[in-house]
C-alpha positions as CSV (number, residue, x, y, z in Angstrom):
1,M,276.5,279.1,-6.4
2,Q,279.6,281.1,-7.0
3,G,279.6,280.2,-10.9
4,R,276.1,281.7,-10.9
5,L,277.1,284.8,-8.9
6,R,279.8,285.7,-11.4
7,Y,277.6,284.9,-14.4
8,T,274.4,287.0,-13.1
9,I,276.1,290.1,-11.6
10,A,277.5,291.5,-14.7
11,M,274.4,290.9,-17.0
12,K,272.8,293.7,-18.8
13,A,269.0,293.9,-18.2
14,N,267.8,293.9,-21.7
15,S,270.2,291.0,-22.7
16,P,268.9,287.6,-23.5
17,T,270.3,286.2,-20.4
18,G,268.7,289.4,-18.3
19,K,265.5,288.9,-19.9
20,R,265.4,285.2,-19.1
21,Y,266.5,285.8,-15.5
22,C,263.8,288.5,-15.1
23,A,261.0,286.2,-16.1
24,D,262.1,283.5,-14.3
25,L,262.4,285.5,-11.0
26,L,259.0,286.6,-11.6
27,T,257.7,283.0,-12.1
28,R,259.2,281.9,-8.9
29,L,257.9,285.2,-6.8
30,V,254.3,284.6,-8.0
31,D,254.4,281.0,-7.0
32,I,255.2,281.9,-3.3
33,P,252.0,282.9,-1.4
34,S,252.6,286.2,0.3
35,V,249.2,287.8,1.2
36,F,249.6,290.2,3.8
37,P,250.4,289.8,6.6
38,N,252.2,286.5,5.9
39,E,254.8,287.9,3.7
40,E,257.7,286.0,5.7
41,E,258.2,283.2,3.1
42,V,258.6,285.0,0.1
43,M,260.8,287.7,1.8
44,L,263.0,284.9,3.0
45,F,263.2,283.5,-0.7
46,V,264.0,287.1,-1.8
47,E,266.7,287.7,0.8
48,C,268.5,284.3,-0.3
49,E,268.3,285.4,-3.9
50,L,269.8,288.8,-3.3
51,A,272.5,287.4,-1.0
52,T,273.1,284.8,-3.8
53,L,273.6,287.5,-6.3
54,G,276.0,289.4,-4.0
55,L,273.6,292.5,-3.5
56,K,274.0,292.2,0.4
57,P,270.5,292.5,1.8
58,Q,269.8,293.9,5.0
59,R,266.8,293.6,6.9
60,I,264.4,296.5,8.3
61,E,261.9,295.2,10.8
62,L,258.4,296.0,11.2
63,C,257.6,293.2,13.8
64,E,258.3,289.7,14.6
65,G,258.4,288.0,11.1
66,R,257.8,290.8,9.1
67,F,260.6,292.8,7.5
68,N,261.5,295.2,4.5
69,L,264.8,294.0,2.5
70,L,267.3,296.9,1.5
71,C,270.4,296.5,-0.7
72,R,272.7,299.4,-0.9
73,I,274.6,299.9,-4.3
74,G,277.6,302.4,-4.5
75,S,278.0,305.5,-2.3
76,G,277.8,309.3,-2.3
77,S,274.8,311.2,-3.9
78,P,272.5,311.5,-5.4
79,R,271.0,308.1,-3.8
80,I,268.0,306.7,-5.7
81,C,265.7,304.3,-4.4
82,L,263.8,301.7,-6.6
83,N,261.2,300.3,-4.0
84,A,258.4,297.8,-4.9
85,H,256.2,295.5,-2.3
86,A,256.2,291.8,-2.2
87,D,252.7,291.4,-0.2
88,T,249.6,290.8,-2.1
89,V,245.7,290.8,-1.5
90,P,244.0,287.5,-0.9
91,P,243.3,285.1,-3.6
92,N,240.2,285.7,-5.8
93,G,239.0,283.6,-8.6
94,Q,241.8,282.4,-10.7
95,S,244.2,284.7,-9.1
96,T,246.0,282.4,-7.0
97,P,249.8,281.9,-6.0
98,C,250.6,279.9,-9.0
99,A,252.2,281.2,-12.0
100,R,250.9,280.3,-15.5
101,I,252.5,281.5,-18.8
102,D,250.8,281.6,-22.0
103,G,252.9,283.0,-24.8
104,D,253.9,286.8,-23.5
105,I,251.3,286.6,-20.7
106,L,252.2,285.4,-16.9
107,Y,248.9,285.1,-14.8
108,G,248.9,284.7,-11.2
109,L,248.5,286.3,-7.8
110,G,250.8,289.4,-7.5
111,A,251.9,288.9,-11.1
112,C,251.3,292.7,-11.9
113,D,250.6,294.1,-8.6
114,D,253.6,293.9,-7.3
115,K,255.9,291.2,-8.0
116,A,256.4,292.4,-11.6
117,S,257.9,295.5,-10.4
118,V,259.9,293.6,-7.6
119,A,261.2,291.2,-10.5
120,A,262.3,294.2,-13.1
121,M,263.9,296.1,-9.9
122,I,266.2,293.2,-8.9
123,T,267.1,292.7,-12.4
124,A,268.0,296.4,-13.0
125,G,270.0,296.1,-9.8
126,L,272.2,293.4,-11.0
127,E,273.3,295.6,-14.2
128,I,273.6,299.0,-11.9
129,A,275.9,296.9,-9.4
130,S,278.0,295.7,-12.1
131,R,279.0,299.4,-12.9
132,A,278.6,300.7,-9.4
133,E,282.2,301.8,-9.2
134,E,281.7,304.1,-12.4
135,S,279.1,306.3,-10.7
136,A,279.4,309.1,-8.3
137,G,276.0,308.4,-6.6
138,G,274.3,305.2,-5.3
139,V,271.3,303.0,-5.7
140,D,269.0,301.2,-3.3
141,I,266.7,298.3,-3.7
142,M,264.1,298.4,-1.3
143,V,261.4,295.6,-1.2
144,S,258.9,296.4,1.3
145,V,255.9,294.6,2.8
146,D,252.5,295.9,4.3
147,E,251.7,297.9,1.4
148,E,248.3,296.3,0.9
149,D,247.1,296.6,4.5
150,G,248.6,299.6,6.6
151,G,251.3,300.8,4.1
152,R,253.9,300.8,6.8
153,G,256.5,299.2,5.0
154,V,258.2,302.4,3.6
155,E,257.1,304.5,6.4
156,T,258.8,302.2,8.8
157,A,262.1,302.3,6.9
158,I,262.2,306.1,6.8
159,K,261.5,306.3,10.6
160,K,264.1,304.1,11.4
161,G,266.5,306.2,9.6
162,Y,266.5,305.5,5.8
163,T,267.0,308.4,3.5
164,C,267.4,309.0,-0.4
165,D,267.2,311.8,-2.9
166,Y,264.9,310.3,-5.3
167,A,262.4,307.4,-5.4
168,I,260.8,305.3,-7.8
169,V,258.0,303.2,-6.7
170,G,257.0,300.2,-9.0
171,E,253.4,299.9,-9.2
172,P,251.5,298.8,-12.0
173,S,251.3,301.9,-14.3
174,D,251.7,300.4,-18.0
175,L,255.4,302.0,-17.5
176,D,253.6,305.5,-17.6
177,V,254.8,308.2,-15.2
178,V,252.6,308.8,-12.1
179,P,253.9,312.0,-10.4
180,A,250.5,312.8,-8.6
181,H,248.0,310.3,-6.8
182,N,245.1,311.0,-4.5
183,G,245.7,310.3,-0.6
184,L,242.8,308.8,1.3
185,L,241.0,308.6,4.6
186,W,238.9,305.8,5.9
187,L,236.2,306.5,8.5
188,Y,234.6,303.7,10.4
189,L,230.7,304.7,11.3
190,T,228.3,303.5,13.7
191,A,224.7,304.8,13.9
192,Q,222.1,303.9,16.4
193,G,218.5,303.8,15.8
194,V,215.4,302.5,17.4
195,A,213.9,298.9,16.9
196,A,210.2,298.4,15.9
197,H,208.2,296.2,13.8
198,G,208.4,296.4,10.2
199,S,204.9,296.9,9.5
200,V,204.9,300.0,11.7
201,P,208.3,301.6,11.0
202,W,207.4,305.1,12.3
203,A,207.5,303.6,15.8
204,G,211.1,303.4,15.3
205,V,214.4,305.2,14.1
206,N,215.9,303.2,11.1
207,A,219.7,303.3,11.5
208,V,220.3,302.5,8.2
209,E,218.4,305.4,7.0
210,R,220.2,307.6,9.4
211,M,223.4,306.2,8.1
212,M,222.7,307.1,4.6
213,G,221.8,310.7,5.4
214,V,225.2,310.8,7.1
215,V,227.0,309.6,3.9
216,D,225.4,312.1,1.7
217,E,226.3,314.9,4.1
218,L,229.9,313.5,4.1
219,R,230.0,313.4,0.2
220,N,228.6,317.0,0.1
221,A,231.2,317.9,2.6
222,V,234.2,316.8,0.5
223,S,232.8,317.9,-3.0
224,V,233.8,321.6,-2.2
225,F,237.5,320.8,-2.4
226,P,238.9,321.3,-6.0
227,P,239.9,318.7,-8.3
228,N,243.4,317.9,-9.4
229,D,244.5,318.3,-13.1
230,L,246.2,314.8,-13.2
231,T,244.4,312.9,-10.4
232,G,240.8,314.1,-10.7
233,P,238.2,315.1,-8.2
234,M,237.7,314.3,-4.5
235,S,235.5,311.2,-4.3
236,L,233.6,308.9,-1.5
237,N,232.8,305.3,-1.8
238,L,230.5,303.5,0.8
239,G,232.5,300.6,0.8
240,I,231.0,298.5,3.8
241,I,227.7,298.6,5.2
242,K,226.1,296.2,7.9
243,A,222.7,296.3,9.4
244,G,219.4,294.5,10.2
245,D,218.5,290.8,10.8
246,L,214.9,290.5,9.6
247,P,212.9,292.1,6.9
248,N,210.5,292.9,9.2
249,R,212.2,294.6,11.9
250,V,213.4,298.2,11.7
251,P,217.1,298.1,12.2
252,E,218.5,299.6,15.3
253,R,222.2,299.7,14.3
254,C,224.1,300.2,11.2
255,E,227.9,300.1,10.6
256,A,229.6,301.3,7.7
257,V,233.0,302.2,6.3
258,V,233.6,305.1,3.7
259,D,236.7,305.7,1.6
260,I,237.4,309.4,0.7
261,R,239.9,309.9,-1.8
262,I,242.1,313.2,-1.7
263,A,243.0,315.3,-4.3
264,P,246.3,317.1,-4.0
265,P,247.0,319.8,-2.8
266,T,244.1,319.1,-0.5
267,T,245.5,317.8,2.9
268,L,244.4,315.3,5.3
269,A,243.9,317.8,7.9
270,Q,241.6,319.9,5.6
271,V,239.3,316.7,4.9
272,H,239.3,316.0,8.6
273,Q,238.1,319.7,9.4
274,A,235.7,319.4,6.8
275,V,233.9,316.2,8.1
276,R,234.2,317.1,11.8
277,P,230.9,319.0,11.8
278,V,229.0,316.2,10.2
279,L,230.5,313.6,12.5
280,E,230.1,315.5,15.7
281,S,226.6,316.8,15.2
282,R,224.6,313.8,16.1
283,E,224.6,312.2,19.5
284,W,223.6,308.7,17.7
285,L,226.6,308.7,15.5
286,S,230.2,307.5,16.3
287,C,233.1,307.3,14.4
288,E,236.5,305.9,14.2
289,I,239.3,307.3,12.1
290,G,240.8,304.5,10.0
291,K,243.8,304.7,7.4
292,G,245.0,308.4,6.4
293,R,247.5,309.2,3.9
294,E,248.3,312.3,2.1
295,G,248.1,312.5,-1.7
296,L,251.3,312.7,-3.8
297,S,252.4,315.8,-5.8
298,T,255.9,315.6,-7.6
299,P,256.5,318.6,-9.9
300,L,256.5,317.8,-13.5
301,D,259.9,319.5,-14.3
302,S,261.5,317.2,-11.8
303,P,264.8,315.6,-13.1
304,L,263.3,312.2,-11.8
305,V,260.2,312.8,-14.0
306,Q,262.3,314.0,-17.1
307,S,264.7,311.1,-16.8
308,V,262.2,308.5,-16.9
309,L,260.5,310.3,-19.9
310,A,263.8,310.6,-21.8
311,S,264.7,307.0,-21.1
312,A,261.5,305.6,-22.5
313,A,261.8,307.7,-25.4
314,E,265.5,306.3,-26.2
315,M,264.1,302.7,-25.9
316,G,261.2,303.3,-28.3
317,V,258.7,303.1,-25.3
318,T,255.7,305.3,-25.6
319,N,255.0,306.5,-21.9
320,K,253.2,309.7,-20.7
321,I,252.5,311.6,-17.5
322,V,249.3,310.4,-16.0
323,G,247.8,310.8,-12.4
324,G,246.7,308.0,-10.2
325,R,243.5,307.7,-8.1
326,G,245.0,305.0,-5.6
327,W,247.4,305.6,-2.9
328,T,250.9,304.3,-3.2
329,E,254.2,304.2,-0.9
330,A,255.7,306.9,-3.2
331,E,253.5,309.5,-0.7
332,S,255.6,308.2,2.0
333,F,258.8,309.3,0.5
334,R,257.4,312.5,-0.4
335,T,255.6,313.4,2.5
336,L,258.6,312.2,5.2
337,L,261.7,312.9,3.3
338,G,260.5,315.7,1.0
339,I,262.1,314.3,-2.0
340,D,261.0,313.7,-5.6
341,A,259.0,310.6,-5.8
342,I,257.0,309.0,-8.6
343,V,255.2,305.8,-9.3
344,C,256.2,303.9,-12.6
345,G,255.9,300.0,-13.2
346,P,254.8,297.2,-15.4
347,G,251.4,296.0,-15.7
348,S,248.0,297.6,-15.7
349,M,246.0,298.7,-12.6
350,K,243.3,297.4,-14.4
351,Q,244.5,293.8,-13.4
352,A,245.3,294.8,-9.9
353,H,243.0,292.8,-7.4
354,T,241.2,291.1,-10.1
355,S,240.1,287.3,-10.4
356,N,242.4,286.7,-13.3
357,E,245.5,288.9,-12.5
358,F,248.2,288.8,-15.4
359,V,251.2,290.9,-16.7
360,K,253.0,291.0,-20.0
361,I,256.6,289.4,-19.7
362,S,257.9,291.8,-22.2
363,E,256.8,294.8,-20.3
364,V,258.4,293.7,-17.2
365,Q,261.5,293.0,-19.0
366,E,261.1,296.2,-20.4
367,A,260.8,297.9,-17.1
368,A,264.0,296.6,-16.0
369,E,265.9,298.4,-18.8
370,L,264.0,301.6,-18.1
371,Y,265.1,301.5,-14.4
372,V,268.7,301.2,-15.3
373,R,268.6,303.9,-18.0
374,C,266.8,306.2,-15.7
375,V,269.4,305.6,-12.8
376,E,272.0,306.3,-15.1
377,K,270.9,309.5,-16.3
378,L,270.1,311.0,-12.5
379,L,273.7,309.9,-11.4
380,R,275.1,311.5,-14.5
381,R,273.3,314.7,-13.4
């Protein structure tokens, strides 16, 4: 073990050794099931790996059996956090916790969302740690859990006292820089109707038809907010609807869940205010507020944004500034700490949560070098 520690802690992310380590680590991560909320096995593996490498992981507990891991490298300011999550969605089709390699492609559940970023950031951390004494500031590697469920991993760390000056959140972005993404609000709706025989539907009140009217009004209520130049317009998706038991009976109850995506600078509070009249104007309608998160908006001239772009240009990697439709834990850093935060990671969002998830190994290796270069630029500032 000691021989391995001396061997890996000084390796460069873009060296043949560093690239092999990155690919091997990703393979091992994908092979370990980590569907939320059952992340303990993979986090114990990561904890042991980080300790073996000399990165001294600390636990930040969410609850029994669920914890983030934090490795602090160097001291002083600025302090830069490299964050990625280890939990995955459930298996789907060929997306299972079993890594399969075909040339430059690694297949498996969580391969791009989000274990590619975990592997790249740990690999970057090894090179950064080998030169920590040369830098004035510090770097943190934070591997979080619960991102795919309640999104409480980074939030919990911050509420327990964690702080930093910049945050790069690894999520599949094709290594593009995402300084802005939409927030979200989930509404759990129940509409009551009156049952009747299907041959005389006018004798009852169809709860499904009532629900569809509510959904249309909610969509109209949020459509008044302006789009964001990077993330696009507000949107509403009717994601779940449950009702009825027979084709010849008028359904007396309908349950639905809608997903509203909030384009910054529109806030969660503004959306609540806009939908409240729709939700409170019907005695037969009830609503429970589900997951709600703000959008992300980091200035384009931020040193963080510019450092990633400049680093990619030096490497000959073509990336650009784009907006995100989905929510990420970058928002937690921005909202709770008020710092500049972005999303940038290997893999494509088009592969996330699919039935045949994959990532390019070479892109994961490029991400590790990109993180190292970006950190160096920020620390030199």
